[in-house]
TORKOL-4160 file (C-alpha; in steps of 0.2 Angstrom, whole numbers, padded with zeros to 4 digits, m for minus):
364
<pt num="1" X="0015" Y="m0029" Z="m0142"/>
<pt num="2" X="0027" Y="m0016" Z="m0143"/>
<pt num="3" X="0045" Y="m0015" Z="m0142"/>
<pt num="4" X="0057" Y="m0008" Z="m0129"/>
<pt num="5" X="0066" Y="0007" Z="m0140"/>
<pt num="6" X="0081" Y="0014" Z="m0134"/>
<pt num="7" X="0093" Y="0028" Z="m0135"/>
<pt num="8" X="0111" Y="0027" Z="m0141"/>
<pt num="9" X="0124" Y="0037" Z="m0141"/>
<pt num="10" X="0141" Y="0033" Z="m0146"/>
<pt num="11" X="0158" Y="0042" Z="m0144"/>
<pt num="12" X="0173" Y="0038" Z="m0143"/>
<pt num="13" X="0193" Y="0037" Z="m0152"/>
<pt num="14" X="0184" Y="0020" Z="m0165"/>
<pt num="15" X="0175" Y="0023" Z="m0178"/>
<pt num="16" X="0154" Y="0025" Z="m0176"/>
<pt num="17" X="0151" Y="0025" Z="m0193"/>
<pt num="18" X="0158" Y="0006" Z="m0194"/>
<pt num="19" X="0147" Y="m0001" Z="m0180"/>
<pt num="20" X="0130" Y="0007" Z="m0186"/>
<pt num="21" X="0135" Y="0000" Z="m0206"/>
<pt num="22" X="0137" Y="m0018" Z="m0196"/>
<pt num="23" X="0122" Y="m0013" Z="m0188"/>
<pt num="24" X="0112" Y="m0012" Z="m0205"/>
<pt num="25" X="0118" Y="m0024" Z="m0213"/>
<pt num="26" X="0115" Y="m0037" Z="m0199"/>
<pt num="27" X="0095" Y="m0031" Z="m0201"/>
<pt num="28" X="0097" Y="m0023" Z="m0181"/>
<pt num="29" X="0085" Y="m0008" Z="m0180"/>
<pt num="30" X="0093" Y="0011" Z="m0184"/>
<pt num="31" X="0082" Y="0026" Z="m0183"/>
<pt num="32" X="0084" Y="0043" Z="m0181"/>
<pt num="33" X="0101" Y="0046" Z="m0185"/>
<pt num="34" X="0112" Y="0060" Z="m0180"/>
<pt num="35" X="0125" Y="0070" Z="m0174"/>
<pt num="36" X="0125" Y="0080" Z="m0160"/>
<pt num="37" X="0141" Y="0087" Z="m0150"/>
<pt num="38" X="0155" Y="0074" Z="m0158"/>
<pt num="39" X="0144" Y="0061" Z="m0154"/>
<pt num="40" X="0130" Y="0052" Z="m0164"/>
<pt num="41" X="0113" Y="0047" Z="m0159"/>
<pt num="42" X="0101" Y="0035" Z="m0164"/>
<pt num="43" X="0086" Y="0025" Z="m0159"/>
<pt num="44" X="0087" Y="0006" Z="m0159"/>
<pt num="45" X="0078" Y="m0009" Z="m0148"/>
<pt num="46" X="0083" Y="m0024" Z="m0139"/>
<pt num="47" X="0092" Y="m0035" Z="m0151"/>
<pt num="48" X="0101" Y="m0020" Z="m0158"/>
<pt num="49" X="0105" Y="m0015" Z="m0139"/>
<pt num="50" X="0112" Y="m0033" Z="m0139"/>
<pt num="51" X="0125" Y="m0032" Z="m0153"/>
<pt num="52" X="0130" Y="m0016" Z="m0149"/>
<pt num="53" X="0134" Y="m0021" Z="m0131"/>
<pt num="54" X="0146" Y="m0038" Z="m0140"/>
<pt num="55" X="0154" Y="m0027" Z="m0153"/>
<pt num="56" X="0159" Y="m0010" Z="m0143"/>
<pt num="57" X="0175" Y="m0015" Z="m0135"/>
<pt num="58" X="0179" Y="m0021" Z="m0156"/>
<pt num="59" X="0178" Y="m0004" Z="m0162"/>
<pt num="60" X="0184" Y="0004" Z="m0145"/>
<pt num="61" X="0169" Y="0016" Z="m0142"/>
<pt num="62" X="0161" Y="0021" Z="m0126"/>
<pt num="63" X="0143" Y="0019" Z="m0128"/>
<pt num="64" X="0126" Y="0027" Z="m0117"/>
<pt num="65" X="0111" Y="0017" Z="m0118"/>
<pt num="66" X="0094" Y="0028" Z="m0112"/>
<pt num="67" X="0077" Y="0018" Z="m0113"/>
<pt num="68" X="0063" Y="0028" Z="m0119"/>
<pt num="69" X="0050" Y="0023" Z="m0105"/>
<pt num="70" X="0062" Y="0030" Z="m0091"/>
<pt num="71" X="0063" Y="0048" Z="m0096"/>
<pt num="72" X="0050" Y="0060" Z="m0091"/>
<pt num="73" X="0031" Y="0058" Z="m0087"/>
<pt num="74" X="0026" Y="0066" Z="m0101"/>
<pt num="75" X="0038" Y="0057" Z="m0112"/>
<pt num="76" X="0031" Y="0040" Z="m0104"/>
<pt num="77" X="0013" Y="0045" Z="m0105"/>
<pt num="78" X="0014" Y="0048" Z="m0126"/>
<pt num="79" X="0023" Y="0034" Z="m0127"/>
<pt num="80" X="0014" Y="0024" Z="m0118"/>
<pt num="81" X="m0002" Y="0015" Z="m0126"/>
<pt num="82" X="m0009" Y="0007" Z="m0111"/>
<pt num="83" X="m0010" Y="0023" Z="m0100"/>
<pt num="84" X="m0018" Y="0032" Z="m0116"/>
<pt num="85" X="m0032" Y="0021" Z="m0115"/>
<pt num="86" X="m0032" Y="0021" Z="m0096"/>
<pt num="87" X="m0037" Y="0041" Z="m0100"/>
<pt num="88" X="m0046" Y="0040" Z="m0113"/>
<pt num="89" X="m0059" Y="0025" Z="m0111"/>
<pt num="90" X="m0065" Y="0037" Z="m0093"/>
<pt num="91" X="m0068" Y="0052" Z="m0102"/>
<pt num="92" X="m0076" Y="0043" Z="m0116"/>
<pt num="93" X="m0086" Y="0034" Z="m0105"/>
<pt num="94" X="m0091" Y="0050" Z="m0095"/>
<pt num="95" X="m0101" Y="0057" Z="m0110"/>
<pt num="96" X="m0113" Y="0043" Z="m0109"/>
<pt num="97" X="m0129" Y="0040" Z="m0097"/>
<pt num="98" X="m0125" Y="0022" Z="m0090"/>
<pt num="99" X="m0139" Y="0022" Z="m0078"/>
<pt num="100" X="m0156" Y="0030" Z="m0076"/>
<pt num="101" X="m0166" Y="0026" Z="m0060"/>
<pt num="102" X="m0183" Y="0032" Z="m0056"/>
<pt num="103" X="m0186" Y="0032" Z="m0036"/>
<pt num="104" X="m0205" Y="0031" Z="m0033"/>
<pt num="105" X="m0218" Y="0026" Z="m0018"/>
<pt num="106" X="m0229" Y="0014" Z="m0030"/>
<pt num="107" X="m0222" Y="0001" Z="m0045"/>
<pt num="108" X="m0234" Y="0007" Z="m0056"/>
<pt num="109" X="m0230" Y="0025" Z="m0055"/>
<pt num="110" X="m0212" Y="0021" Z="m0057"/>
<pt num="111" X="m0216" Y="0011" Z="m0073"/>
<pt num="112" X="m0227" Y="0024" Z="m0079"/>
<pt num="113" X="m0213" Y="0036" Z="m0079"/>
<pt num="114" X="m0199" Y="0026" Z="m0085"/>
<pt num="115" X="m0209" Y="0024" Z="m0099"/>
<pt num="116" X="m0211" Y="0043" Z="m0101"/>
<pt num="117" X="m0192" Y="0044" Z="m0100"/>
<pt num="118" X="m0187" Y="0032" Z="m0112"/>
<pt num="119" X="m0202" Y="0043" Z="m0126"/>
<pt num="120" X="m0190" Y="0056" Z="m0122"/>
<pt num="121" X="m0173" Y="0049" Z="m0126"/>
<pt num="122" X="m0170" Y="0047" Z="m0107"/>
<pt num="123" X="m0161" Y="0029" Z="m0107"/>
<pt num="124" X="m0145" Y="0023" Z="m0105"/>
<pt num="125" X="m0129" Y="0024" Z="m0118"/>
<pt num="126" X="m0139" Y="0040" Z="m0123"/>
<pt num="127" X="m0125" Y="0057" Z="m0124"/>
<pt num="128" X="m0127" Y="0068" Z="m0109"/>
<pt num="129" X="m0126" Y="0084" Z="m0121"/>
<pt num="130" X="m0142" Y="0077" Z="m0132"/>
<pt num="131" X="m0152" Y="0074" Z="m0116"/>
<pt num="132" X="m0167" Y="0086" Z="m0111"/>
<pt num="133" X="m0164" Y="0098" Z="m0097"/>
<pt num="134" X="m0171" Y="0096" Z="m0079"/>
<pt num="135" X="m0184" Y="0108" Z="m0082"/>
<pt num="136" X="m0191" Y="0101" Z="m0098"/>
<pt num="137" X="m0190" Y="0083" Z="m0092"/>
<pt num="138" X="m0200" Y="0089" Z="m0074"/>
<pt num="139" X="m0212" Y="0098" Z="m0085"/>
<pt num="140" X="m0217" Y="0084" Z="m0094"/>
<pt num="141" X="m0221" Y="0072" Z="m0079"/>
<pt num="142" X="m0228" Y="0084" Z="m0070"/>
<pt num="143" X="m0240" Y="0087" Z="m0083"/>
<pt num="144" X="m0244" Y="0068" Z="m0085"/>
<pt num="145" X="m0245" Y="0064" Z="m0069"/>
<pt num="146" X="m0257" Y="0079" Z="m0058"/>
<pt num="147" X="m0253" Y="0068" Z="m0040"/>
<pt num="148" X="m0234" Y="0075" Z="m0041"/>
<pt num="149" X="m0229" Y="0089" Z="m0034"/>
<pt num="150" X="m0211" Y="0091" Z="m0038"/>
<pt num="151" X="m0199" Y="0081" Z="m0047"/>
<pt num="152" X="m0180" Y="0081" Z="m0039"/>
<pt num="153" X="m0165" Y="0076" Z="m0050"/>
<pt num="154" X="m0150" Y="0068" Z="m0042"/>
<pt num="155" X="m0134" Y="0066" Z="m0053"/>
<pt num="156" X="m0120" Y="0054" Z="m0048"/>
<pt num="157" X="m0108" Y="0054" Z="m0063"/>
<pt num="158" X="m0115" Y="0045" Z="m0078"/>
<pt num="159" X="m0132" Y="0038" Z="m0066"/>
<pt num="160" X="m0147" Y="0049" Z="m0066"/>
<pt num="161" X="m0160" Y="0047" Z="m0052"/>
<pt num="162" X="m0178" Y="0055" Z="m0053"/>
<pt num="163" X="m0188" Y="0055" Z="m0038"/>
<pt num="164" X="m0204" Y="0060" Z="m0041"/>
<pt num="165" X="m0212" Y="0067" Z="m0025"/>
<pt num="166" X="m0232" Y="0065" Z="m0020"/>
<pt num="167" X="m0243" Y="0081" Z="m0016"/>
<pt num="168" X="m0249" Y="0076" Z="0003"/>
<pt num="169" X="m0267" Y="0071" Z="0003"/>
<pt num="170" X="m0279" Y="0080" Z="0012"/>
<pt num="171" X="m0296" Y="0085" Z="0012"/>
<pt num="172" X="m0308" Y="0097" Z="0001"/>
<pt num="173" X="m0311" Y="0107" Z="0014"/>
<pt num="174" X="m0293" Y="0109" Z="0019"/>
<pt num="175" X="m0286" Y="0112" Z="0003"/>
<pt num="176" X="m0299" Y="0129" Z="0002"/>
<pt num="177" X="m0294" Y="0133" Z="0019"/>
<pt num="178" X="m0277" Y="0133" Z="0018"/>
<pt num="179" X="m0273" Y="0146" Z="0003"/>
<pt num="180" X="m0256" Y="0143" Z="m0007"/>
<pt num="181" X="m0241" Y="0150" Z="0002"/>
<pt num="182" X="m0222" Y="0154" Z="m0003"/>
<pt num="183" X="m0208" Y="0153" Z="0012"/>
<pt num="184" X="m0203" Y="0171" Z="0018"/>
<pt num="185" X="m0187" Y="0175" Z="0030"/>
<pt num="186" X="m0193" Y="0178" Z="0050"/>
<pt num="187" X="m0179" Y="0186" Z="0052"/>
<pt num="188" X="m0160" Y="0190" Z="0042"/>
<pt num="189" X="m0147" Y="0178" Z="0041"/>
<pt num="190" X="m0133" Y="0167" Z="0031"/>
<pt num="191" X="m0144" Y="0151" Z="0023"/>
<pt num="192" X="m0136" Y="0135" Z="0030"/>
<pt num="193" X="m0148" Y="0122" Z="0023"/>
<pt num="194" X="m0167" Y="0118" Z="0014"/>
<pt num="195" X="m0179" Y="0104" Z="0019"/>
<pt num="196" X="m0191" Y="0107" Z="0007"/>
<pt num="197" X="m0207" Y="0096" Z="0005"/>
<pt num="198" X="m0213" Y="0107" Z="m0008"/>
<pt num="199" X="m0211" Y="0121" Z="m0019"/>
<pt num="200" X="m0193" Y="0129" Z="m0028"/>
<pt num="201" X="m0179" Y="0135" Z="m0020"/>
<pt num="202" X="m0177" Y="0154" Z="m0022"/>
<pt num="203" X="m0161" Y="0157" Z="m0010"/>
<pt num="204" X="m0147" Y="0149" Z="m0012"/>
<pt num="205" X="m0135" Y="0142" Z="0001"/>
<pt num="206" X="m0121" Y="0155" Z="0008"/>
<pt num="207" X="m0134" Y="0167" Z="0004"/>
<pt num="208" X="m0137" Y="0183" Z="0016"/>
<pt num="209" X="m0154" Y="0186" Z="0016"/>
<pt num="210" X="m0164" Y="0199" Z="0025"/>
<pt num="211" X="m0182" Y="0197" Z="0035"/>
<pt num="212" X="m0195" Y="0197" Z="0022"/>
<pt num="213" X="m0185" Y="0190" Z="0010"/>
<pt num="214" X="m0192" Y="0177" Z="m0003"/>
<pt num="215" X="m0185" Y="0160" Z="0003"/>
<pt num="216" X="m0196" Y="0148" Z="m0009"/>
<pt num="217" X="m0207" Y="0149" Z="m0020"/>
<pt num="218" X="m0224" Y="0140" Z="m0023"/>
<pt num="219" X="m0230" Y="0146" Z="m0041"/>
<pt num="220" X="m0219" Y="0134" Z="m0054"/>
<pt num="221" X="m0217" Y="0137" Z="m0072"/>
<pt num="222" X="m0220" Y="0123" Z="m0082"/>
<pt num="223" X="m0216" Y="0127" Z="m0099"/>
<pt num="224" X="m0232" Y="0139" Z="m0103"/>
<pt num="225" X="m0241" Y="0132" Z="m0088"/>
<pt num="226" X="m0240" Y="0140" Z="m0071"/>
<pt num="227" X="m0246" Y="0130" Z="m0059"/>
<pt num="228" X="m0247" Y="0135" Z="m0040"/>
<pt num="229" X="m0243" Y="0123" Z="m0028"/>
<pt num="230" X="m0238" Y="0132" Z="m0013"/>
<pt num="231" X="m0220" Y="0131" Z="m0002"/>
<pt num="232" X="m0220" Y="0119" Z="0011"/>
<pt num="233" X="m0204" Y="0116" Z="0024"/>
<pt num="234" X="m0189" Y="0123" Z="0031"/>
<pt num="235" X="m0177" Y="0134" Z="0027"/>
<pt num="236" X="m0163" Y="0135" Z="0040"/>
<pt num="237" X="m0151" Y="0151" Z="0042"/>
<pt num="238" X="m0136" Y="0156" Z="0054"/>
<pt num="239" X="m0138" Y="0174" Z="0061"/>
<pt num="240" X="m0130" Y="0184" Z="0079"/>
<pt num="241" X="m0141" Y="0186" Z="0091"/>
<pt num="242" X="m0139" Y="0201" Z="0106"/>
<pt num="243" X="m0145" Y="0194" Z="0119"/>
<pt num="244" X="m0146" Y="0206" Z="0134"/>
<pt num="245" X="m0150" Y="0200" Z="0153"/>
<pt num="246" X="m0153" Y="0205" Z="0171"/>
<pt num="247" X="m0151" Y="0190" Z="0186"/>
<pt num="248" X="m0152" Y="0192" Z="0202"/>
<pt num="249" X="m0135" Y="0189" Z="0210"/>
<pt num="250" X="m0141" Y="0175" Z="0219"/>
<pt num="251" X="m0152" Y="0162" Z="0211"/>
<pt num="252" X="m0162" Y="0148" Z="0217"/>
<pt num="253" X="m0161" Y="0131" Z="0205"/>
<pt num="254" X="m0168" Y="0115" Z="0207"/>
<pt num="255" X="m0158" Y="0101" Z="0207"/>
<pt num="256" X="m0160" Y="0081" Z="0203"/>
<pt num="257" X="m0158" Y="0072" Z="0220"/>
<pt num="258" X="m0155" Y="0054" Z="0223"/>
<pt num="259" X="m0168" Y="0042" Z="0219"/>
<pt num="260" X="m0176" Y="0031" Z="0232"/>
<pt num="261" X="m0185" Y="0015" Z="0229"/>
<pt num="262" X="m0198" Y="0007" Z="0240"/>
<pt num="263" X="m0208" Y="m0010" Z="0241"/>
<pt num="264" X="m0226" Y="m0014" Z="0246"/>
<pt num="265" X="m0232" Y="m0029" Z="0250"/>
<pt num="266" X="m0253" Y="m0030" Z="0248"/>
<pt num="267" X="m0259" Y="m0047" Z="0256"/>
<pt num="268" X="m0275" Y="m0049" Z="0249"/>
<pt num="269" X="m0281" Y="m0060" Z="0266"/>
<pt num="270" X="m0277" Y="m0044" Z="0277"/>
<pt num="271" X="m0289" Y="m0034" Z="0266"/>
<pt num="272" X="m0276" Y="m0022" Z="0259"/>
<pt num="273" X="m0278" Y="m0020" Z="0243"/>
<pt num="274" X="m0292" Y="m0007" Z="0237"/>
<pt num="275" X="m0305" Y="m0010" Z="0225"/>
<pt num="276" X="m0296" Y="m0003" Z="0210"/>
<pt num="277" X="m0282" Y="m0015" Z="0212"/>
<pt num="278" X="m0282" Y="m0033" Z="0205"/>
<pt num="279" X="m0281" Y="m0046" Z="0219"/>
<pt num="280" X="m0267" Y="m0054" Z="0210"/>
<pt num="281" X="m0256" Y="m0041" Z="0211"/>
<pt num="282" X="m0246" Y="m0045" Z="0229"/>
<pt num="283" X="m0230" Y="m0033" Z="0227"/>
<pt num="284" X="m0230" Y="m0015" Z="0224"/>
<pt num="285" X="m0214" Y="m0004" Z="0217"/>
<pt num="286" X="m0213" Y="0014" Z="0220"/>
<pt num="287" X="m0199" Y="0024" Z="0213"/>
<pt num="288" X="m0197" Y="0042" Z="0219"/>
<pt num="289" X="m0185" Y="0057" Z="0217"/>
<pt num="290" X="m0182" Y="0068" Z="0228"/>
<pt num="291" X="m0176" Y="0086" Z="0220"/>
<pt num="292" X="m0165" Y="0098" Z="0228"/>
<pt num="293" X="m0167" Y="0116" Z="0229"/>
<pt num="294" X="m0151" Y="0125" Z="0231"/>
<pt num="295" X="m0144" Y="0142" Z="0228"/>
<pt num="296" X="m0130" Y="0150" Z="0219"/>
<pt num="297" X="m0121" Y="0167" Z="0220"/>
<pt num="298" X="m0113" Y="0175" Z="0205"/>
<pt num="299" X="m0096" Y="0181" Z="0204"/>
<pt num="300" X="m0084" Y="0184" Z="0193"/>
<pt num="301" X="m0074" Y="0170" Z="0184"/>
<pt num="302" X="m0092" Y="0160" Z="0183"/>
<pt num="303" X="m0096" Y="0167" Z="0164"/>
<pt num="304" X="m0090" Y="0154" Z="0156"/>
<pt num="305" X="m0092" Y="0140" Z="0166"/>
<pt num="306" X="m0110" Y="0144" Z="0175"/>
<pt num="307" X="m0118" Y="0159" Z="0169"/>
<pt num="308" X="m0117" Y="0155" Z="0149"/>
<pt num="309" X="m0124" Y="0137" Z="0149"/>
<pt num="310" X="m0138" Y="0145" Z="0161"/>
<pt num="311" X="m0141" Y="0157" Z="0146"/>
<pt num="312" X="m0141" Y="0145" Z="0134"/>
<pt num="313" X="m0155" Y="0135" Z="0141"/>
<pt num="314" X="m0165" Y="0151" Z="0143"/>
<pt num="315" X="m0165" Y="0156" Z="0129"/>
<pt num="316" X="m0169" Y="0139" Z="0120"/>
<pt num="317" X="m0183" Y="0137" Z="0131"/>
<pt num="318" X="m0190" Y="0155" Z="0125"/>
<pt num="319" X="m0195" Y="0151" Z="0108"/>
<pt num="320" X="m0206" Y="0135" Z="0101"/>
<pt num="321" X="m0193" Y="0137" Z="0086"/>
<pt num="322" X="m0181" Y="0123" Z="0082"/>
<pt num="323" X="m0166" Y="0132" Z="0084"/>
<pt num="324" X="m0146" Y="0126" Z="0090"/>
<pt num="325" X="m0134" Y="0139" Z="0096"/>
<pt num="326" X="m0116" Y="0135" Z="0087"/>
<pt num="327" X="m0104" Y="0149" Z="0097"/>
<pt num="328" X="m0104" Y="0163" Z="0108"/>
<pt num="329" X="m0096" Y="0177" Z="0112"/>
<pt num="330" X="m0098" Y="0187" Z="0129"/>
<pt num="331" X="m0098" Y="0207" Z="0125"/>
<pt num="332" X="m0099" Y="0213" Z="0142"/>
<pt num="333" X="m0104" Y="0208" Z="0161"/>
<pt num="334" X="m0107" Y="0219" Z="0174"/>
<pt num="335" X="m0108" Y="0210" Z="0193"/>
<pt num="336" X="m0117" Y="0223" Z="0206"/>
<pt num="337" X="m0123" Y="0222" Z="0223"/>
<pt num="338" X="m0140" Y="0213" Z="0220"/>
<pt num="339" X="m0137" Y="0208" Z="0199"/>
<pt num="340" X="m0128" Y="0203" Z="0187"/>
<pt num="341" X="m0132" Y="0212" Z="0169"/>
<pt num="342" X="m0124" Y="0210" Z="0152"/>
<pt num="343" X="m0123" Y="0207" Z="0134"/>
<pt num="344" X="m0120" Y="0190" Z="0126"/>
<pt num="345" X="m0118" Y="0189" Z="0105"/>
<pt num="346" X="m0125" Y="0170" Z="0102"/>
<pt num="347" X="m0121" Y="0161" Z="0084"/>
<pt num="348" X="m0139" Y="0154" Z="0083"/>
<pt num="349" X="m0144" Y="0140" Z="0067"/>
<pt num="350" X="m0162" Y="0139" Z="0067"/>
<pt num="351" X="m0180" Y="0137" Z="0054"/>
<pt num="352" X="m0181" Y="0155" Z="0048"/>
<pt num="353" X="m0194" Y="0151" Z="0035"/>
<pt num="354" X="m0212" Y="0157" Z="0040"/>
<pt num="355" X="m0227" Y="0155" Z="0026"/>
<pt num="356" X="m0233" Y="0170" Z="0018"/>
<pt num="357" X="m0249" Y="0170" Z="0007"/>
<pt num="358" X="m0245" Y="0169" Z="m0014"/>
<pt num="359" X="m0255" Y="0185" Z="m0019"/>
<pt num="360" X="m0268" Y="0179" Z="m0030"/>
<pt num="361" X="m0273" Y="0195" Z="m0039"/>
<pt num="362" X="m0287" Y="0200" Z="m0030"/>
<pt num="363" X="m0292" Y="0183" Z="m0022"/>
<pt num="364" X="m0291" Y="0188" Z="m0006"/>
């Protein structure tokens, strides 16, 4: 156990040297003795402090005591072994791989992959700097496992999770009919996310791409071996769409009306039931909803409350692409006698990836 240390300053009209000599003769700790600005500074421990407090009046001295652990945060850090250990231990632990997980669909595949990882020294308590890179591990696993289409890696602290992805099971005819493809941008935008089933990213999140730019490749390089597996999945991006519209000033729309419930009795002895209806079904419930056709005249001030939601619904229903409208900006709206025209800027997020056949060098 480390004893507490103190800095002591002695001043006054007395004789500090006599007090220090008495402490030395009494085998009390005196260290780092120096004279500064007419005062004498030295270090001692708790027993020395007790001796000084008991004899300072005898030698007519003024005493100023500073406990070393009460100094600045930096001084406390370097005088506390426990704090140093708390810093050193996590740092040393972060240099090692503590856990390796294989998240596979089938236990036998996970077992085979674990055996290959052990042969490659991808095991717990291995230094991180000695681990093979992800490309080397992926190449090793995919070479020995032909059913794998890709291998993903997730690293959280000192835990490495390996996720083997299997190729979809398809018939031989479908494989011949569908040529491997890559994913290209159907339109320009700023990439916000990837949902790839196979292939490898080429673009990156927050990157601005143009129409036709390559987003994900289906050609994988594994050392000297090149595999054409094709790219599948979605790539989402934000882009601004300038939407011009022309609407009649008076429009009709259908609104859901009230629901009505009716009850019909079919009594078998009165021969009311049809041949297709079971005899035991005496009561039939019918629920009908009557929609109402309403008209509304568009006027100034209705842009945000009615016009923009109407155009959003119209825009989302015009295409089959999965999209989301994140924001809008009204550029211009004009109300005439019989129509409303204008332009609205919509910020759209949708899947912009389209399949593009991979060139096979004349195999088209």
